[in-house]
ZALUMTI-149802 format. One record per atom (N, C-alpha, C): residue in three letters; x, y, z; atom name; residue number from 1. Coordinates in steps of 0.001 Angstrom, whole numbers, plus 500000, padded with zeros to 6 digits. Layout:
BEGIN
    r       x       y       z   a    k
  ALA       X       Y       Z  CA  NUM
...
//
This chain:
BEGIN
    r       x       y       z   a    k
  UNK  333019  854234  464246   N    1
  UNK  332753  854938  465493  CA    1
  UNK  333933  854766  466441   C    1
  UNK  334545  855830  466875   N    2
  UNK  335659  855771  467813  CA    2
  UNK  335145  855442  469213   C    2
  UNK  335875  854633  469945   N    3
  UNK  335501  854219  471293  CA    3
  UNK  336631  854571  472244   C    3
  UNK  336289  855134  473388   N    4
  UNK  337300  855530  474370  CA    4
  UNK  337848  854292  475077   C    4
  UNK  339172  854216  475192   N    5
  UNK  339828  853113  475868  CA    5
  UNK  340187  853497  477295   C    5
  UNK  339932  852591  478220   N    6
  UNK  340270  852817  479622  CA    6
  UNK  341530  852019  479957   C    6
  UNK  342664  852682  480176   N    7
  UNK  343903  851958  480484  CA    7
  UNK  343899  851426  481909   C    7
  UNK  344674  850367  482127   N    8
  UNK  344758  849794  483455  CA    8
  UNK  345897  848791  483543   C    8
  UNK  345967  848082  484665   N    9
  UNK  346974  847057  484897  CA    9
  UNK  346304  845870  485562   C    9
  UNK  346599  844658  485061   N   10
  UNK  345973  843480  485662  CA   10
  UNK  346835  842932  486797   C   10
  UNK  346438  841784  487348   N   11
  UNK  347127  841214  488491  CA   11
  UNK  348521  840702  488193   C   11
  UNK  348857  840553  486913   N   12
  UNK  350193  840105  486527  CA   12
  UNK  351070  841278  486111   C   12
  UNK  350575  842497  486325   N   13
  UNK  351272  843739  485978  CA   13
  UNK  351375  843940  484464   C   13
  UNK  350436  843366  483741   N   14
  UNK  350341  843621  482309  CA   14
  UNK  349530  844886  482072   C   14
  UNK  349947  845698  481128   N   15
  UNK  349146  846850  480755  CA   15
  UNK  347900  846383  479996   C   15
  UNK  346762  846971  480298   N   16
  UNK  345501  846587  479660  CA   16
  UNK  344752  847824  479156   C   16
  UNK  343843  847600  478212   N   17
  UNK  342943  848645  477740  CA   17
  UNK  341553  848041  477588   C   17
  UNK  340582  848669  478210   N   18
  UNK  339209  848171  478204  CA   18
  UNK  338342  849049  477316   C   18
  UNK  337536  848408  476474   N   19
  UNK  336579  849166  475669  CA   19
  UNK  335215  848503  475756   C   19
  UNK  334174  849302  475649   N   20
  UNK  332793  848807  475662  CA   20
  UNK  332025  849465  474528   C   20
  UNK  331242  848670  473830   N   21
  UNK  330375  849189  472772  CA   21
  UNK  328940  848890  473181   C   21
  UNK  328247  849882  473684   N   22
  UNK  326902  849699  474235  CA   22
  UNK  325833  850084  473214   C   22
  UNK  325978  849606  472002   N   23
  UNK  324958  849819  470992  CA   23
  UNK  325017  848667  470001   C   23
  UNK  323955  848498  469268   N   24
  UNK  323880  847379  468329  CA   24
  UNK  324940  847540  467230   C   24
  UNK  325632  846446  466940   N   25
  UNK  326639  846472  465880  CA   25
  UNK  326879  845046  465392   C   25
  UNK  327415  844934  464214   N   26
  UNK  327674  843619  463625  CA   26
  UNK  329163  843307  463525   C   26
  UNK  329999  844296  463701   N   27
  UNK  331447  844055  463652  CA   27
  UNK  332173  845171  464395   C   27
  UNK  333396  844903  464768   N   28
  UNK  334238  845907  465411  CA   28
  UNK  335679  845642  465011   C   28
  UNK  336475  846695  464961   N   29
  UNK  337875  846583  464569  CA   29
  UNK  338755  847223  465631   C   29
  UNK  339860  846570  465935   N   30
  UNK  340839  847093  466878  CA   30
  UNK  342162  847240  466134   C   30
  UNK  342681  848447  466075   N   31
  UNK  343958  848715  465435  CA   31
  UNK  344939  849185  466499   C   31
  UNK  345973  848401  466720   N   32
  UNK  346993  848744  467710  CA   32
  UNK  348315  848959  466996   C   32
  UNK  348928  850119  467245   N   33
  UNK  350198  850448  466611  CA   33
  UNK  351159  850965  467671   C   33
  UNK  352420  850741  467463   N   34
  UNK  353391  851250  468414  CA   34
  UNK  354808  850969  467963   C   34
  UNK  355740  851624  468627   N   35
  UNK  357155  851421  468376  CA   35
  UNK  357803  851043  469702   C   35
  UNK  358557  849956  469719   N   36
  UNK  359217  849513  470942  CA   36
  UNK  360695  849286  470659   C   36
  UNK  361483  849407  471680   N   37
  UNK  362909  849148  471569  CA   37
  UNK  363224  847824  472265   C   37
  UNK  363817  846896  471541   N   38
  UNK  364165  845603  472115  CA   38
  UNK  365680  845466  472187   C   38
  UNK  366126  844581  473049   N   39
  UNK  367555  844316  473183  CA   39
  UNK  367778  842809  473237   C   39
  UNK  368969  842387  472909   N   40
  UNK  369314  840968  472979  CA   40
  UNK  369834  840649  474372   C   40
  UNK  369199  839694  475037   N   41
  UNK  369620  839327  476398  CA   41
  UNK  369712  837822  476568   C   41
  UNK  369770  837090  475464   N   42
  UNK  369808  835619  475511  CA   42
  UNK  368592  835057  476237   C   42
  UNK  367481  835787  476146   N   43
  UNK  366242  835319  476748  CA   43
  UNK  366095  835631  478222   C   43
  UNK  367102  836220  478851   N   44
  UNK  367057  836466  480289  CA   44
  UNK  366220  837708  480597   C   44
  UNK  365140  837510  481323   N   45
  UNK  364291  838612  481785  CA   45
  UNK  364758  839081  483153   C   45
  UNK  365213  838140  483975   N   46
  UNK  365772  838477  485276  CA   46
  UNK  364766  838449  486401   C   46
  UNK  365046  839214  487440   N   47
  UNK  364233  839228  488656  CA   47
  UNK  363306  840435  488600   C   47
  UNK  362015  840191  488399   N   48
  UNK  361084  841310  488330  CA   48
  UNK  360599  841681  489727   C   48
  UNK  359803  842743  489808   N   49
  UNK  359330  843234  491105  CA   49
  UNK  357873  842866  491345   C   49
  UNK  357457  841737  490805   N   50
  UNK  356072  841299  490967  CA   50
  UNK  355776  840983  492427   C   50
  UNK  354549  841274  492836   N   51
  UNK  354110  840953  494190  CA   51
  UNK  353678  839492  494311   C   51
  UNK  353574  838796  493182   N   52
  UNK  353135  837404  493201  CA   52
  UNK  354279  836498  493645   C   52
  UNK  354021  835564  494549   N   53
  UNK  355058  834609  494950  CA   53
  UNK  355338  833637  493807   C   53
  UNK  356536  833077  493769   N   54
  UNK  356877  832122  492724  CA   54
  UNK  355920  830940  492697   C   54
  UNK  355409  830569  493868   N   55
  UNK  354500  829426  493944  CA   55
  UNK  353243  829639  493099   C   55
  UNK  352883  830890  492853   N   56
  UNK  351706  831159  492028  CA   56
  UNK  351874  830566  490638   C   56
  UNK  353109  830594  490128   N   57
  UNK  353375  830138  488771  CA   57
  UNK  353535  828626  488678   C   57
  UNK  353169  827922  489749   N   58
  UNK  353077  826466  489726  CA   58
  UNK  351630  826011  489577   C   58
  UNK  350718  826960  489568   N   59
  UNK  349294  826637  489501  CA   59
  UNK  348946  825999  488163   C   59
  UNK  348213  824896  488230   N   60
  UNK  347776  824230  487017  CA   60
  UNK  346484  824848  486501   C   60
  UNK  346330  824848  485193   N   61
  UNK  345093  825279  484548  CA   61
  UNK  344666  824156  483603   C   61
  UNK  343442  824190  483095   N   62
  UNK  343021  823129  482166  CA   62
  UNK  343971  822952  480987   C   62
  UNK  344581  824060  480508   N   63
  UNK  345483  823962  479358  CA   63
  UNK  346881  823475  479733   C   63
  UNK  347252  823582  481010   N   64
  UNK  348627  823251  481409  CA   64
  UNK  348705  822134  482441   C   64
  UNK  347654  821375  482583   N   65
  UNK  347691  820260  483518  CA   65
  UNK  348537  819125  482932   C   65
  UNK  349412  818569  483744   N   66
  UNK  350327  817526  483270  CA   66
  UNK  349775  816143  483567   C   66
  UNK  349196  815508  482554   N   67
  UNK  348742  814133  482665  CA   67
  UNK  349836  813184  482214   C   67
  UNK  349522  811907  482031   N   68
  UNK  350522  810914  481616  CA   68
  UNK  351317  811290  480368   C   68
  UNK  350715  811854  479301   N   69
  UNK  351518  812207  478121  CA   69
  UNK  352607  813236  478415   C   69
  UNK  352257  814284  479148   N   70
  UNK  353248  815313  479485  CA   70
  UNK  354285  814763  480453   C   70
  UNK  353862  813958  481417   N   71
  UNK  354817  813398  482384  CA   71
  UNK  355813  812470  481699   C   71
  UNK  355359  811742  480688   N   72
  UNK  356273  810876  479942  CA   72
  UNK  357309  811704  479192   C   72
  UNK  356864  812784  478565   N   73
  UNK  357783  813686  477874  CA   73
  UNK  358788  814275  478857   C   73
  UNK  358295  814676  480011   N   74
  UNK  359148  815307  481022  CA   74
  UNK  360221  814352  481509   C   74
  UNK  359830  813107  481756   N   75
  UNK  360783  812111  482232  CA   75
  UNK  361903  811897  481225   C   75
  UNK  361569  811907  479933   N   76
  UNK  362571  811697  478890  CA   76
  UNK  363625  812795  478898   C   76
  UNK  363193  814026  479222   N   77
  UNK  364116  815165  479173  CA   77
  UNK  364841  815407  480480   C   77
  UNK  364312  814901  481593   N   78
  UNK  364795  815320  482902  CA   78
  UNK  365635  814282  483627   C   78
  UNK  365960  813185  482985   N   79
  UNK  366764  812153  483636  CA   79
  UNK  368122  812731  484050   C   79
  UNK  368461  812563  485327   N   80
  UNK  369754  813035  485811  CA   80
  UNK  369762  814464  486287   C   80
  UNK  368611  815134  486283   N   81
  UNK  368549  816528  486729  CA   81
  UNK  367601  816663  487923   C   81
  UNK  367816  817693  488714   N   82
  UNK  366983  817964  489871  CA   82
  UNK  366663  819454  489927   C   82
  UNK  365578  819778  490620   N   83
  UNK  365266  821182  490881  CA   83
  UNK  365833  821547  492244   C   83
  UNK  366107  822835  492419   N   84
  UNK  366667  823290  493691  CA   84
  UNK  365558  823502  494706   C   84
  UNK  365951  823811  495936   N   85
  UNK  364970  823965  497013  CA   85
  UNK  364028  825129  496784   C   85
  UNK  364461  826143  496005   N   86
  UNK  363592  827294  495749  CA   86
  UNK  362792  827129  494464   C   86
  UNK  362832  825933  493873   N   87
  UNK  362037  825677  492679  CA   87
  UNK  362741  825963  491383   C   87
  UNK  363941  826545  491439   N   88
  UNK  364663  826858  490219  CA   88
  UNK  365299  825623  489608   C   88
  UNK  365885  825788  488447   N   89
  UNK  366496  824664  487764  CA   89
  UNK  367753  825113  487053   C   89
  UNK  368561  824158  486652   N   90
  UNK  369777  824431  485903  CA   90
  UNK  369408  824838  484482   C   90
  UNK  370103  825829  483936   N   91
  UNK  369780  826358  482605  CA   91
  UNK  369890  825275  481536   C   91
  UNK  370925  824494  481573   N   92
  UNK  371106  823444  480566  CA   92
  UNK  369964  822432  480607   C   92
  UNK  369499  822122  481814   N   93
  UNK  368420  821153  481954  CA   93
  UNK  367121  821680  481346   C   93
  UNK  366839  822961  481544   N   94
  UNK  365623  823526  480985  CA   94
  UNK  365717  823601  479459   C   94
  UNK  366915  823845  478934   N   95
  UNK  367108  823799  477493  CA   95
  UNK  366791  822406  476959   C   95
  UNK  367198  821383  477690   N   96
  UNK  366886  820019  477266  CA   96
  UNK  365384  819786  477255   C   96
  UNK  364694  820352  478229   N   97
  UNK  363245  820224  478264  CA   97
  UNK  362622  820897  477052   C   97
  UNK  363090  822095  476704   N   98
  UNK  362581  822782  475516  CA   98
  UNK  362831  821958  474259   C   98
  UNK  364025  821399  474138   N   99
  UNK  364344  820583  472969  CA   99
  UNK  363416  819381  472849   C   99
  UNK  363098  818758  473983   N  100
  UNK  362232  817577  473963  CA  100
  UNK  360807  817942  473574   C  100
  UNK  360330  819098  474040   N  101
  UNK  358987  819551  473644  CA  101
  UNK  358921  819723  472137   C  101
  UNK  359931  820368  471571   N  102
  UNK  359917  820580  470108  CA  102
  UNK  360078  819275  469347   C  102
  UNK  360832  818341  469903   N  103
  UNK  361013  817056  469234  CA  103
  UNK  359726  816250  469212   C  103
  UNK  358946  816360  470289   N  104
  UNK  357733  815539  470410  CA  104
  UNK  356496  816193  469811   C  104
  UNK  356518  817511  469668   N  105
  UNK  355346  818236  469137  CA  105
  UNK  355784  819026  467911   C  105
  UNK  355401  818572  466736   N  106
  UNK  355775  819240  465495  CA  106
  UNK  354933  820504  465316   C  106
  UNK  355463  821458  464534   N  107
  UNK  354722  822688  464276  CA  107
  UNK  353821  822465  463069   C  107
  UNK  352512  822388  463303   N  108
  UNK  351541  822148  462235  CA  108
  UNK  350358  823087  462438   C  108
  UNK  350191  824041  461548   N  109
  UNK  349085  824988  461640  CA  109
  UNK  347770  824258  461403   C  109
  UNK  346792  824516  462252   N  110
  UNK  345473  823918  462104  CA  110
  UNK  345301  822592  462811   C  110
  UNK  346359  822093  463435   N  111
  UNK  346266  820801  464107  CA  111
  UNK  345544  820897  465448   C  111
  UNK  345479  822109  466004   N  112
  UNK  344879  822304  467318  CA  112
  UNK  344041  823585  467323   C  112
  UNK  343396  823835  468446   N  113
  UNK  342627  825068  468640  CA  113
  UNK  343057  825704  469957   C  113
  UNK  342470  826852  470293   N  114
  UNK  342862  827544  471528  CA  114
  UNK  342468  826759  472775   C  114
  UNK  341565  825796  472633   N  115
  UNK  341141  825007  473795  CA  115
  UNK  341924  823710  473949   C  115
  UNK  342842  823426  473032   N  116
  UNK  343639  822200  473110  CA  116
  UNK  344514  822223  474355   C  116
  UNK  344557  821111  475075   N  117
  UNK  345361  821033  476284  CA  117
  UNK  346775  820555  475955   C  117
  UNK  347661  820691  476935   N  118
  UNK  349042  820247  476750  CA  118
  UNK  349092  818747  476467   C  118
  UNK  348330  817958  477216   N  119
  UNK  348314  816517  476989  CA  119
  UNK  347827  816180  475580   C  119
  UNK  346786  816864  475122   N  120
  UNK  346253  816597  473786  CA  120
  UNK  347277  816928  472705   C  120
  UNK  348035  817996  472893   N  121
  UNK  349061  818368  471909  CA  121
  UNK  350155  817305  471838   C  121
  UNK  350537  816768  472985   N  122
  UNK  351564  815723  472999  CA  122
  UNK  351044  814458  472321   C  122
  UNK  349807  814092  472606   N  123
  UNK  349213  812902  471987  CA  123
  UNK  349151  813060  470470   C  123
  UNK  348752  814236  469990   N  124
  UNK  348671  814479  468550  CA  124
  UNK  350051  814623  467926   C  124
  UNK  351011  815034  468728   N  125
  UNK  352352  815232  468204  CA  125
  UNK  352439  816418  467273   C  125
  UNK  351524  817357  467420   N  126
  UNK  351482  818519  466534  CA  126
  UNK  350758  819658  467228   C  126
  UNK  351091  820887  466820   N  127
  UNK  350447  822062  467378  CA  127
  UNK  351133  823321  466878   C  127
  UNK  350762  824441  467463   N  128
  UNK  351371  825719  467111  CA  128
  UNK  352029  826297  468356   C  128
  UNK  352473  827543  468273   N  129
  UNK  353293  828103  469344  CA  129
  UNK  352617  828060  470713   C  129
  UNK  351308  828298  470761   N  130
  UNK  350645  828291  472062  CA  130
  UNK  350644  826883  472663   C  130
  UNK  350566  825849  471806   N  131
  UNK  350618  824475  472301  CA  131
  UNK  352008  824134  472816   C  131
  UNK  353037  824540  472078   N  132
  UNK  354399  824314  472550  CA  132
  UNK  354619  824988  473909   C  132
  UNK  354117  826203  474046   N  133
  UNK  354261  826910  475317  CA  133
  UNK  353514  826184  476433   C  133
  UNK  352288  825733  476157   N  134
  UNK  351497  825026  477170  CA  134
  UNK  352175  823726  477596   C  134
  UNK  352718  822977  476636   N  135
  UNK  353393  821720  476978  CA  135
  UNK  354630  821992  477825   C  135
  UNK  355424  822965  477425   N  136
  UNK  356626  823321  478180  CA  136
  UNK  356262  823741  479601   C  136
  UNK  355252  824577  479735   N  137
  UNK  354834  825070  481054  CA  137
  UNK  354317  823928  481915   C  137
  UNK  353493  823057  481326   N  138
  UNK  352957  821918  482077  CA  138
  UNK  354086  821031  482577   C  138
  UNK  355071  820782  481724   N  139
  UNK  356199  819941  482109  CA  139
  UNK  357014  820599  483210   C  139
  UNK  357310  821885  483068   N  140
  UNK  358106  822594  484067  CA  140
  UNK  357399  822614  485418   C  140
  UNK  356124  822940  485420   N  141
  UNK  355394  823002  486688  CA  141
  UNK  355301  821636  487346   C  141
  UNK  355210  820576  486538   N  142
  UNK  355144  819232  487114  CA  142
  UNK  356437  818880  487838   C  142
  UNK  357533  819568  487489   N  143
  UNK  358821  819374  488142  CA  143
  UNK  359035  820336  489305   C  143
  UNK  358045  821199  489561   N  144
  UNK  358177  822184  490626  CA  144
  UNK  358895  823440  490189   C  144
  UNK  359037  823640  488868   N  145
  UNK  359701  824834  488344  CA  145
  UNK  358645  825870  487977   C  145
  UNK  358658  827052  488574   N  146
  UNK  357702  828099  488189  CA  146
  UNK  357845  828430  486705   C  146
  UNK  356729  828522  486018   N  147
  UNK  356744  828819  484586  CA  147
  UNK  355512  829625  484227   C  147
  UNK  355647  830497  483234   N  148
  UNK  354517  831335  482833  CA  148
  UNK  354470  831488  481308   C  148
  UNK  353274  831756  480836   N  149
  UNK  352985  831907  479411  CA  149
  UNK  353262  833355  479015   C  149
  UNK  353849  833546  477842   N  150
  UNK  354149  834888  477341  CA  150
  UNK  353492  835063  475975   C  150
  UNK  352758  836137  475817   N  151
  UNK  352213  836483  474508  CA  151
  UNK  352929  837711  473983   C  151
  UNK  353099  837758  472683   N  152
  UNK  353809  838885  472097  CA  152
  UNK  353884  838760  470594   C  152
  UNK  354952  839279  470037   N  153
  UNK  355108  839299  468581  CA  153
  UNK  356541  838954  468219   C  153
  UNK  356700  838461  467003   N  154
  UNK  358014  838040  466530  CA  154
  UNK  358234  838567  465122   C  154
  UNK  359364  839259  464948   N  155
  UNK  359726  839690  463600  CA  155
  UNK  360390  838519  462898   C  155
  UNK  359784  837987  461828   N  156
  UNK  360303  836780  461184  CA  156
  UNK  361462  837031  460234   C  156
  UNK  361860  838295  460064   N  157
  UNK  362974  838593  459180  CA  157
  UNK  362563  839051  457805   C  157
  UNK  361274  839287  457624   N  158
  UNK  360787  839801  456346  CA  158
  UNK  359597  840707  456622   C  158
  UNK  359003  841264  455590   N  159
  UNK  357944  842258  455778  CA  159
  UNK  356549  841713  455459   C  159
  UNK  356420  840412  455351   N  160
  UNK  355112  839840  455064  CA  160
  UNK  354190  839990  456269   C  160
  UNK  352897  840158  455999   N  161
  UNK  351905  840283  457061  CA  161
  UNK  351583  838898  457606   C  161
  UNK  351627  838741  458920   N  162
  UNK  351318  837466  459554  CA  162
  UNK  349845  837415  459933   C  162
  UNK  349380  836224  460311   N  163
  UNK  347970  836054  460670  CA  163
  UNK  347782  835795  462158   C  163
  UNK  348823  835946  462945   N  164
  UNK  348699  835677  464373  CA  164
  UNK  349843  836319  465133   C  164
  UNK  349656  836451  466430   N  165
  UNK  350734  836877  467304  CA  165
  UNK  351599  835660  467609   C  165
  UNK  352526  835803  468540   N  166
  UNK  353402  834680  468882  CA  166
  UNK  353284  834398  470377   C  166
  UNK  353744  833225  470779   N  167
  UNK  353700  832845  472191  CA  167
  UNK  354917  832007  472529   C  167
  UNK  355395  832177  473755   N  168
  UNK  356486  831363  474259  CA  168
  UNK  356325  831249  475768   C  168
  UNK  357346  830836  476467   N  169
  UNK  357228  830631  477909  CA  169
  UNK  358441  831204  478618   C  169
  UNK  358300  831386  479919   N  170
  UNK  359420  831760  480779  CA  170
  UNK  359453  830823  481966   C  170
  UNK  360655  830407  482349   N  171
  UNK  360836  829523  483500  CA  171
  UNK  361828  830148  484470   C  171
  UNK  361708  829776  485739   N  172
  UNK  362588  830305  486772  CA  172
  UNK  363861  829458  486821   C  172
  UNK  364990  830096  486537   N  173
  UNK  366278  829405  486457  CA  173
  UNK  367194  829899  487564   C  173
  UNK  367916  828971  488157   N  174
  UNK  368833  829320  489256  CA  174
  UNK  369776  830456  488884   C  174
  UNK  369876  831451  489767   N  175
  UNK  370818  832575  489664  CA  175
  UNK  370509  833545  488526   C  175
  UNK  369520  833234  487687   N  176
  UNK  369192  834109  486565  CA  176
  UNK  367803  834722  486664   C  176
  UNK  366921  834104  487435   N  177
  UNK  365540  834581  487489  CA  177
  UNK  364744  834038  486313   C  177
  UNK  363871  834854  485758   N  178
  UNK  363034  834429  484640  CA  178
  UNK  363851  834405  483353   C  178
  UNK  363714  833302  482632   N  179
  UNK  364389  833142  481344  CA  179
  UNK  363360  832667  480321   C  179
  UNK  363377  833271  479137   N  180
  UNK  362431  832916  478096  CA  180
  UNK  362877  831712  477284   C  180
  UNK  361902  830887  476905   N  181
  UNK  362147  829718  476065  CA  181
  UNK  361034  829636  475019   C  181
  UNK  361406  829529  473774   N  182
  UNK  360435  829439  472686  CA  182
  UNK  360529  828051  472054   C  182
  UNK  359780  827077  472562   N  183
  UNK  359865  825716  472023  CA  183
  UNK  359448  825618  470562   C  183
  UNK  358555  826487  470110   N  184
  UNK  358114  826422  468720  CA  184
  UNK  359279  826597  467755   C  184
  UNK  360224  827477  468116   N  185
  UNK  361410  827713  467294  CA  185
  UNK  362675  827111  467902   C  185
  UNK  362518  826503  469083   N  186
  UNK  363614  825840  469787  CA  186
  UNK  364783  826795  470058   C  186
  UNK  364451  828020  470488   N  187
  UNK  365466  829019  470817  CA  187
  UNK  364998  829830  472019   C  187
  UNK  365935  830558  472610   N  188
  UNK  365560  831568  473595  CA  188
  UNK  365265  832865  472848   C  188
  UNK  364314  833665  473337   N  189
  UNK  363944  834898  472642  CA  189
  UNK  365135  835820  472406   C  189
  UNK  365121  836483  471258   N  190
  UNK  366166  837419  470853  CA  190
  UNK  365572  838823  470745   C  190
  UNK  366332  839748  470153   N  191
  UNK  365819  841106  469947  CA  191
  UNK  364698  841153  468920   C  191
  UNK  364429  840041  468228   N  192
  UNK  363324  839994  467264  CA  192
  UNK  361980  839755  467950   C  192
  UNK  361998  839506  469262   N  193
  UNK  360780  839225  470016  CA  193
  UNK  360281  840490  470715   C  193
  UNK  358976  840684  470686   N  194
  UNK  358332  841788  471402  CA  194
  UNK  357457  841181  472492   C  194
  UNK  357861  841331  473715   N  195
  UNK  357176  840735  474867  CA  195
  UNK  356052  841659  475319   C  195
  UNK  354821  841149  475358   N  196
  UNK  353664  841988  475652  CA  196
  UNK  353022  841671  477002   C  196
  UNK  352731  840402  477265   N  197
  UNK  351997  840062  478487  CA  197
  UNK  352371  838668  478969   C  197
  UNK  352184  838433  480275   N  198
  UNK  352422  837117  480858  CA  198
  UNK  351163  836655  481584   C  198
  UNK  351045  835339  481740   N  199
  UNK  349909  834767  482447  CA  199
  UNK  350124  833290  482692   C  199
  UNK  349125  832645  483269   N  200
  UNK  349221  831219  483555  CA  200
  UNK  349122  830379  482286   C  200
  UNK  348352  830881  481295   N  201
  UNK  348192  830165  480034  CA  201
  UNK  347687  831145  478983   C  201
  UNK  347295  830612  477821   N  202
  UNK  346838  831472  476718  CA  202
  UNK  345686  832371  477138   C  202
  UNK  344719  831811  477827   N  203
  UNK  343535  832596  478190  CA  203
  UNK  343866  833681  479202   C  203
  UNK  344955  833524  479916   N  204
  UNK  345365  834499  480921  CA  204
  UNK  346162  835646  480316   C  204
  UNK  346710  835438  479103   N  205
  UNK  347584  836451  478495  CA  205
  UNK  347302  836664  477016   C  205
  UNK  346099  836333  476580   N  206
  UNK  345763  836501  475159  CA  206
  UNK  345711  837985  474807   C  206
  UNK  346092  838340  473576   N  207
  UNK  346132  839758  473187  CA  207
  UNK  344775  840447  473262   C  207
  UNK  343708  839718  472918   N  208
  UNK  342354  840292  472923  CA  208
  UNK  341398  839309  473578   C  208
  UNK  340628  839788  474534   N  209
  UNK  339588  838974  475168  CA  209
  UNK  338329  839813  475268   C  209
  UNK  337181  839148  475211   N  210
  UNK  335948  839925  475306  CA  210
  UNK  334731  839055  475525   C  210
  UNK  333634  839705  475836   N  211
  UNK  332334  839049  475995  CA  211
  UNK  331295  839888  475254   C  211
  UNK  330227  839246  474852   N  212
  UNK  329146  839968  474184  CA  212
  UNK  327807  839434  474668   C  212
  UNK  326784  840225  474484   N  213
  UNK  325431  839828  474854  CA  213
  UNK  324558  839847  473614   C  213
  UNK  323777  838767  473429   N  214
  UNK  322855  838625  472300  CA  214
  UNK  323620  838550  470983   C  214
  UNK  322881  838637  469884   N  215
  UNK  323508  838547  468578  CA  215
  UNK  323562  837128  468060   C  215
  UNK  324146  836921  466888   N  216
  UNK  324235  835598  466268  CA  216
  UNK  325014  834613  467138   C  216
  UNK  324738  833326  466952   N  217
  UNK  325437  832303  467717  CA  217
  UNK  326900  832225  467297   C  217
  UNK  327143  832309  465996   N  218
  UNK  328504  832197  465482  CA  218
  UNK  329180  833562  465415   C  218
  UNK  330480  833570  465680   N  219
  UNK  331271  834776  465534  CA  219
  UNK  332659  834400  465046   C  219
  UNK  333350  835344  464470   N  220
  UNK  334658  835073  463904  CA  220
  UNK  335585  836239  464183   C  220
  UNK  336839  835922  464530   N  221
  UNK  337843  836954  464736  CA  221
  UNK  338958  836772  463709   C  221
  UNK  339286  837843  463006   N  222
  UNK  340349  837826  462011  CA  222
  UNK  341478  838719  462505   C  222
  UNK  342708  838212  462483   N  223
  UNK  343859  838931  463009  CA  223
  UNK  344946  839027  461951   C  223
  UNK  345517  840193  461808   N  224
  UNK  346718  840354  460990  CA  224
  UNK  347763  841079  461829   C  224
  UNK  349012  840685  461652   N  225
  UNK  350106  841240  462429  CA  225
  UNK  351234  841622  461481   C  225
  UNK  351784  842817  461665   N  226
  UNK  352930  843233  460875  CA  226
  UNK  353978  843828  461804   C  226
  UNK  355172  843262  461775   N  227
  UNK  356286  843735  462591  CA  227
  UNK  357408  844144  461649   C  227
  UNK  357824  845407  461721   N  228
  UNK  358887  845924  460862  CA  228
  UNK  360001  846520  461714   C  228
  UNK  361252  846319  461328   N  229
  UNK  362361  846947  462047  CA  229
  UNK  362464  848421  461679   C  229
  UNK  362906  849247  462619   N  230
  UNK  363141  850662  462351  CA  230
  UNK  364510  851024  462886   C  230
  UNK  365058  852115  462400   N  231
  UNK  366349  852576  462887  CA  231
  UNK  366223  853093  464315   C  231
  UNK  367276  852960  465066   N  232
  UNK  367271  853366  466474  CA  232
  UNK  367356  854877  466579   C  232
  UNK  366257  855533  466274   N  233
  UNK  366170  856987  466325  CA  233
  UNK  365536  857388  467652   C  233
  UNK  366205  858196  468423   N  234
  UNK  365700  858587  469750  CA  234
  UNK  364352  859271  469668   C  234
  UNK  364067  859953  468544   N  235
  UNK  362786  860643  468419  CA  235
  UNK  361655  859679  468093   C  235
  UNK  362014  858462  467633   N  236
  UNK  361001  857469  467267  CA  236
  UNK  360745  856483  468384   C  236
  UNK  361815  856069  469048   N  237
  UNK  361687  855051  470083  CA  237
  UNK  361192  855689  471362   C  237
  UNK  359898  855850  471454   N  238
  UNK  359302  856542  472591  CA  238
  UNK  358763  855580  473638   C  238
  UNK  358741  854278  473363   N  239
  UNK  358185  853309  474290  CA  239
  UNK  359121  852126  474478   C  239
  UNK  360256  852301  475166   N  240
  UNK  361166  851174  475359  CA  240
  UNK  360473  850024  476078   C  240
  UNK  360742  848821  475649   N  241
  UNK  360169  847631  476272  CA  241
  UNK  361136  846486  476122   C  241
  UNK  361039  845536  477033   N  242
  UNK  361932  844376  476956  CA  242
  UNK  361378  843369  475984   C  242
//
């Protein structure tokens, strides 16, 4: 059964689509397809035209609250560095912070869940991309550096179907504005990254969110992702995106 989508924009200026199924059903499928044009910018997003003040991106959430484990990690990476009066930081210093997050939190699938906090990921010493992003964001905000969660997709260099989207973070850097950092891969985003949405944490920028009424107690969501490169054909690239 086809369902009409209602397009919109949320408070972070992310494009959204709302759907409602007002009849009994046991499953639903969402198929999203598109072509985007990406460019290499060394992770620099720059100065956007958001109406939100930078201070908004210092707000703590349950997933990004910096307790003793995150503060200890932050101290190890930040010795000898300071933030500026506007909350920005030196690019090299933020790179050191990203390196420390990856050093302290190994990439292990299944070690955490979507509700795992930044402190819990540091204590376990393991997690996936969303945990690396949460730890990085928690550490940056604890230093007074505005930081935000980014959800999107990553072309891994082959045509295999993946089982999840990707996540990384952006921090406010002196003279550059927003700069992307991917602690899971310990790099700044390249042209292989497709940036979709930003938010305070995973729940603020997750690709799919929803609520339901009644039905079984248990539910399951299965996700497959396929990212393929295409030639830069002007007739194909109809939706340029950063």
